[in-house]
A tleap script that builds the chain and sets N, CA, C and O, in Angstrom:
source leaprc.protein.ff14SB
mol = sequence {
  NMET GLU ILE LYS ILE GLU GLU LEU SER LYS
  ARG ILE ASN GLU TYR LEU ARG ILE LEU LYS
  LEU ALA ARG ARG PRO LYS ARG ASP GLU PHE
  PHE LYS VAL SER LYS ILE ALA GLY ALA ALA
  ILE LEU LEU ILE GLY THR ILE GLY PHE SER
  ILE TYR ILE LEU MET VAL ILE ILE PRO LYS
  GLY CLEU
}
set mol.1.N position { -8.537 11.169 36.337 }
set mol.1.CA position { -7.460 11.240 35.368 }
set mol.1.C position { -7.355 12.675 34.878 }
set mol.1.O position { -8.302 13.222 34.315 }
set mol.2.N position { -6.224 13.260 35.094 }
set mol.2.CA position { -6.015 14.656 34.755 }
set mol.2.C position { -5.236 14.759 33.452 }
set mol.2.O position { -4.200 14.115 33.287 }
set mol.3.N position { -5.734 15.564 32.537 }
set mol.3.CA position { -5.062 15.779 31.251 }
set mol.3.C position { -4.366 17.132 31.304 }
set mol.3.O position { -4.991 18.160 31.563 }
set mol.4.N position { -3.080 17.113 31.056 }
set mol.4.CA position { -2.339 18.364 31.071 }
set mol.4.C position { -2.463 19.059 29.725 }
set mol.4.O position { -2.554 18.414 28.681 }
set mol.5.N position { -2.463 20.368 29.769 }
set mol.5.CA position { -2.623 21.157 28.551 }
set mol.5.C position { -1.455 20.936 27.606 }
set mol.5.O position { -1.645 20.925 26.389 }
set mol.6.N position { -0.262 20.760 28.133 }
set mol.6.CA position { 0.922 20.549 27.287 }
set mol.6.C position { 0.802 19.239 26.506 }
set mol.6.O position { 1.119 19.182 25.318 }
set mol.7.N position { 0.342 18.196 27.185 }
set mol.7.CA position { 0.179 16.905 26.525 }
set mol.7.C position { -0.892 16.976 25.441 }
set mol.7.O position { -0.723 16.429 24.352 }
set mol.8.N position { -1.983 17.648 25.748 }
set mol.8.CA position { -3.063 17.799 24.785 }
set mol.8.C position { -2.595 18.598 23.572 }
set mol.8.O position { -2.899 18.241 22.435 }
set mol.9.N position { -1.866 19.662 23.812 }
set mol.9.CA position { -1.350 20.482 22.726 }
set mol.9.C position { -0.380 19.694 21.857 }
set mol.9.O position { -0.410 19.807 20.631 }
set mol.10.N position { 0.470 18.906 22.476 }
set mol.10.CA position { 1.428 18.087 21.735 }
set mol.10.C position { 0.699 17.076 20.856 }
set mol.10.O position { 1.057 16.879 19.695 }
set mol.11.N position { -0.333 16.434 21.420 }
set mol.11.CA position { -1.101 15.438 20.676 }
set mol.11.C position { -1.806 16.083 19.482 }
set mol.11.O position { -1.812 15.519 18.388 }
set mol.12.N position { -2.398 17.256 19.686 }
set mol.12.CA position { -3.097 17.953 18.599 }
set mol.12.C position { -2.108 18.338 17.508 }
set mol.12.O position { -2.423 18.206 16.325 }
set mol.13.N position { -0.927 18.809 17.873 }
set mol.13.CA position { 0.083 19.167 16.881 }
set mol.13.C position { 0.533 17.959 16.069 }
set mol.13.O position { 0.791 18.083 14.872 }
set mol.14.N position { 0.632 16.788 16.707 }
set mol.14.CA position { 0.980 15.574 15.971 }
set mol.14.C position { -0.092 15.243 14.941 }
set mol.14.O position { 0.223 14.905 13.800 }
set mol.15.N position { -1.350 15.339 15.340 }
set mol.15.CA position { -2.447 15.061 14.412 }
set mol.15.C position { -2.457 16.054 13.253 }
set mol.15.O position { -2.669 15.665 12.104 }
set mol.16.N position { -2.232 17.315 13.545 }
set mol.16.CA position { -2.209 18.328 12.493 }
set mol.16.C position { -1.068 18.091 11.514 }
set mol.16.O position { -1.226 18.293 10.310 }
set mol.17.N position { 0.084 17.663 12.030 }
set mol.17.CA position { 1.230 17.383 11.159 }
set mol.17.C position { 0.907 16.241 10.202 }
set mol.17.O position { 1.261 16.293 9.024 }
set mol.18.N position { 0.242 15.220 10.704 }
set mol.18.CA position { -0.142 14.094 9.847 }
set mol.18.C position { -1.158 14.531 8.802 }
set mol.18.O position { -1.066 14.132 7.641 }
set mol.19.N position { -2.124 15.347 9.206 }
set mol.19.CA position { -3.130 15.818 8.243 }
set mol.19.C position { -2.515 16.698 7.160 }
set mol.19.O position { -2.972 16.679 6.017 }
set mol.20.N position { -1.490 17.467 7.503 }
set mol.20.CA position { -0.824 18.298 6.502 }
set mol.20.C position { -0.085 17.450 5.480 }
set mol.20.O position { 0.019 17.838 4.316 }
set mol.21.N position { 0.432 16.295 5.898 }
set mol.21.CA position { 1.149 15.411 4.985 }
set mol.21.C position { 0.200 14.605 4.099 }
set mol.21.O position { 0.595 14.145 3.028 }
set mol.22.N position { -1.026 14.434 4.530 }
set mol.22.CA position { -1.978 13.608 3.787 }
set mol.22.C position { -2.406 14.310 2.510 }
set mol.22.O position { -2.471 15.537 2.436 }
set mol.23.N position { -2.696 13.488 1.506 }
set mol.23.CA position { -3.201 14.029 0.249 }
set mol.23.C position { -4.189 13.042 -0.338 }
set mol.23.O position { -4.213 11.872 0.044 }
set mol.24.N position { -4.997 13.512 -1.262 }
set mol.24.CA position { -5.949 12.619 -1.923 }
set mol.24.C position { -5.198 11.763 -2.928 }
set mol.24.O position { -4.327 12.268 -3.636 }
set mol.25.N position { -5.518 10.480 -3.003 }
set mol.25.CA position { -4.847 9.632 -3.993 }
set mol.25.C position { -5.336 9.953 -5.395 }
set mol.25.O position { -6.470 10.388 -5.595 }
set mol.26.N position { -4.456 9.730 -6.356 }
set mol.26.CA position { -4.871 9.895 -7.747 }
set mol.26.C position { -5.808 8.757 -8.108 }
set mol.26.O position { -5.878 7.747 -7.408 }
set mol.27.N position { -6.517 8.928 -9.197 }
set mol.27.CA position { -7.533 7.956 -9.595 }
set mol.27.C position { -6.938 6.560 -9.765 }
set mol.27.O position { -7.510 5.585 -9.277 }
set mol.28.N position { -5.802 6.449 -10.447 }
set mol.28.CA position { -5.216 5.130 -10.675 }
set mol.28.C position { -4.701 4.509 -9.372 }
set mol.28.O position { -4.783 3.293 -9.198 }
set mol.29.N position { -4.179 5.320 -8.468 }
set mol.29.CA position { -3.748 4.807 -7.171 }
set mol.29.C position { -4.938 4.254 -6.390 }
set mol.29.O position { -4.850 3.191 -5.776 }
set mol.30.N position { -6.040 4.981 -6.420 }
set mol.30.CA position { -7.237 4.552 -5.697 }
set mol.30.C position { -7.748 3.215 -6.218 }
set mol.30.O position { -8.070 2.319 -5.437 }
set mol.31.N position { -7.822 3.082 -7.553 }
set mol.31.CA position { -8.329 1.840 -8.123 }
set mol.31.C position { -7.377 0.675 -7.869 }
set mol.31.O position { -7.819 -0.457 -7.674 }
set mol.32.N position { -6.080 0.945 -7.869 }
set mol.32.CA position { -5.106 -0.114 -7.595 }
set mol.32.C position { -5.259 -0.618 -6.162 }
set mol.32.O position { -5.276 -1.826 -5.927 }
set mol.33.N position { -5.368 0.295 -5.214 }
set mol.33.CA position { -5.546 -0.094 -3.810 }
set mol.33.C position { -6.886 -0.799 -3.623 }
set mol.33.O position { -6.970 -1.768 -2.868 }
set mol.34.N position { -7.932 -0.331 -4.298 }
set mol.34.CA position { -9.248 -0.961 -4.191 }
set mol.34.C position { -9.224 -2.391 -4.715 }
set mol.34.O position { -9.830 -3.280 -4.116 }
set mol.35.N position { -8.530 -2.622 -5.829 }
set mol.35.CA position { -8.437 -3.973 -6.385 }
set mol.35.C position { -7.686 -4.897 -5.440 }
set mol.35.O position { -8.096 -6.039 -5.230 }
set mol.36.N position { -6.596 -4.414 -4.872 }
set mol.36.CA position { -5.811 -5.239 -3.948 }
set mol.36.C position { -6.629 -5.560 -2.703 }
set mol.36.O position { -6.637 -6.701 -2.240 }
set mol.37.N position { -7.319 -4.555 -2.158 }
set mol.37.CA position { -8.138 -4.784 -0.964 }
set mol.37.C position { -9.285 -5.749 -1.270 }
set mol.37.O position { -9.585 -6.621 -0.455 }
set mol.38.N position { -9.919 -5.608 -2.412 }
set mol.38.CA position { -10.997 -6.517 -2.802 }
set mol.38.C position { -10.501 -7.940 -2.963 }
set mol.38.O position { -11.161 -8.884 -2.529 }
set mol.39.N position { -9.332 -8.102 -3.588 }
set mol.39.CA position { -8.760 -9.442 -3.752 }
set mol.39.C position { -8.443 -10.063 -2.390 }
set mol.39.O position { -8.665 -11.256 -2.183 }
set mol.40.N position { -7.930 -9.262 -1.473 }
set mol.40.CA position { -7.613 -9.774 -0.134 }
set mol.40.C position { -8.885 -10.196 0.598 }
set mol.40.O position { -8.895 -11.229 1.267 }
set mol.41.N position { -9.947 -9.419 0.481 }
set mol.41.CA position { -11.215 -9.755 1.126 }
set mol.41.C position { -11.770 -11.058 0.548 }
set mol.41.O position { -12.246 -11.915 1.293 }
set mol.42.N position { -11.710 -11.207 -0.766 }
set mol.42.CA position { -12.186 -12.441 -1.388 }
set mol.42.C position { -11.349 -13.643 -0.961 }
set mol.42.O position { -11.896 -14.716 -0.707 }
set mol.43.N position { -10.044 -13.478 -0.881 }
set mol.43.CA position { -9.168 -14.565 -0.462 }
set mol.43.C position { -9.468 -14.999 0.967 }
set mol.43.O position { -9.584 -16.191 1.250 }
set mol.44.N position { -9.591 -14.036 1.858 }
set mol.44.CA position { -9.890 -14.355 3.261 }
set mol.44.C position { -11.271 -14.992 3.377 }
set mol.44.O position { -11.453 -15.925 4.159 }
set mol.45.N position { -12.239 -14.508 2.619 }
set mol.45.CA position { -13.567 -15.106 2.629 }
set mol.45.C position { -13.554 -16.536 2.116 }
set mol.45.O position { -14.233 -17.401 2.671 }
set mol.46.N position { -12.789 -16.794 1.064 }
set mol.46.CA position { -12.684 -18.145 0.522 }
set mol.46.C position { -12.042 -19.084 1.528 }
set mol.46.O position { -12.497 -20.215 1.701 }
set mol.47.N position { -11.001 -18.630 2.184 }
set mol.47.CA position { -10.349 -19.452 3.211 }
set mol.47.C position { -11.323 -19.734 4.350 }
set mol.47.O position { -11.420 -20.872 4.809 }
set mol.48.N position { -12.036 -18.726 4.805 }
set mol.48.CA position { -13.000 -18.911 5.886 }
set mol.48.C position { -14.123 -19.858 5.505 }
set mol.48.O position { -14.539 -20.687 6.314 }
set mol.49.N position { -14.617 -19.743 4.283 }
set mol.49.CA position { -15.694 -20.634 3.834 }
set mol.49.C position { -15.189 -22.061 3.715 }
set mol.49.O position { -15.910 -23.002 4.046 }
set mol.50.N position { -13.969 -22.235 3.251 }
set mol.50.CA position { -13.380 -23.575 3.150 }
set mol.50.C position { -13.256 -24.211 4.532 }
set mol.50.O position { -13.560 -25.391 4.707 }
set mol.51.N position { -12.817 -23.441 5.493 }
set mol.51.CA position { -12.715 -23.954 6.861 }
set mol.51.C position { -14.093 -24.307 7.395 }
set mol.51.O position { -14.251 -25.325 8.069 }
set mol.52.N position { -15.082 -23.491 7.108 }
set mol.52.CA position { -16.458 -23.776 7.531 }
set mol.52.C position { -16.930 -25.109 6.961 }
set mol.52.O position { -17.498 -25.934 7.676 }
set mol.53.N position { -16.690 -25.309 5.673 }
set mol.53.CA position { -17.115 -26.564 5.048 }
set mol.53.C position { -16.394 -27.752 5.687 }
set mol.53.O position { -17.013 -28.777 5.969 }
set mol.54.N position { -15.102 -27.615 5.913 }
set mol.54.CA position { -14.337 -28.701 6.524 }
set mol.54.C position { -14.810 -29.020 7.937 }
set mol.54.O position { -14.824 -30.186 8.333 }
set mol.55.N position { -15.190 -28.023 8.689 }
set mol.55.CA position { -15.529 -28.223 10.097 }
set mol.55.C position { -17.002 -28.558 10.344 }
set mol.55.O position { -17.318 -29.182 11.357 }
set mol.56.N position { -17.904 -28.165 9.456 }
set mol.56.CA position { -19.337 -28.319 9.722 }
set mol.56.C position { -20.003 -29.306 8.766 }
set mol.56.O position { -20.648 -30.259 9.203 }
set mol.57.N position { -19.852 -29.085 7.507 }
set mol.57.CA position { -20.623 -29.861 6.544 }
set mol.57.C position { -20.043 -31.265 6.340 }
set mol.57.O position { -20.796 -32.239 6.336 }
set mol.58.N position { -18.752 -31.390 6.174 }
set mol.58.CA position { -18.133 -32.695 5.915 }
set mol.58.C position { -18.339 -33.671 7.078 }
set mol.58.O position { -18.680 -34.824 6.817 }
set mol.59.N position { -18.154 -33.281 8.341 }
set mol.59.CA position { -18.407 -34.261 9.429 }
set mol.59.C position { -19.846 -34.765 9.478 }
set mol.59.O position { -20.071 -35.908 9.875 }
set mol.60.N position { -20.811 -33.966 9.095 }
set mol.60.CA position { -22.214 -34.413 9.077 }
set mol.60.C position { -22.457 -35.445 7.975 }
set mol.60.O position { -23.315 -36.317 8.113 }
set mol.61.N position { -21.709 -35.343 6.899 }
set mol.61.CA position { -21.898 -36.264 5.780 }
set mol.61.C position { -21.276 -37.616 6.013 }
set mol.61.O position { -21.609 -38.571 5.311 }
set mol.62.N position { -20.395 -37.730 6.962 }
set mol.62.CA position { -19.727 -39.023 7.203 }
set mol.62.C position { -20.504 -39.935 8.044 }
set mol.62.O position { -20.059 -41.049 8.321 }
savepdb mol mol.pdb
quit
C-alpha cells in the first residue's frame, strides 16, 4: 500500500485545521457535559442491569 505525499499532506492539514478550531471548555460547560454524560452512563447501566435481572435471576426463581 503506497501512501502519496499529497494525500498525507492533505490529511495533516485537515487535522491541523480542526486543532486550530478546538478550544478548552469553560468550567460551567465542562460540568454540564460531565453531568449529562454521567446521567447517560447511569441510565444505560440501569437498563442493562434490569435486562440482566429479567434474563438470569427471574427464570431461576420460577
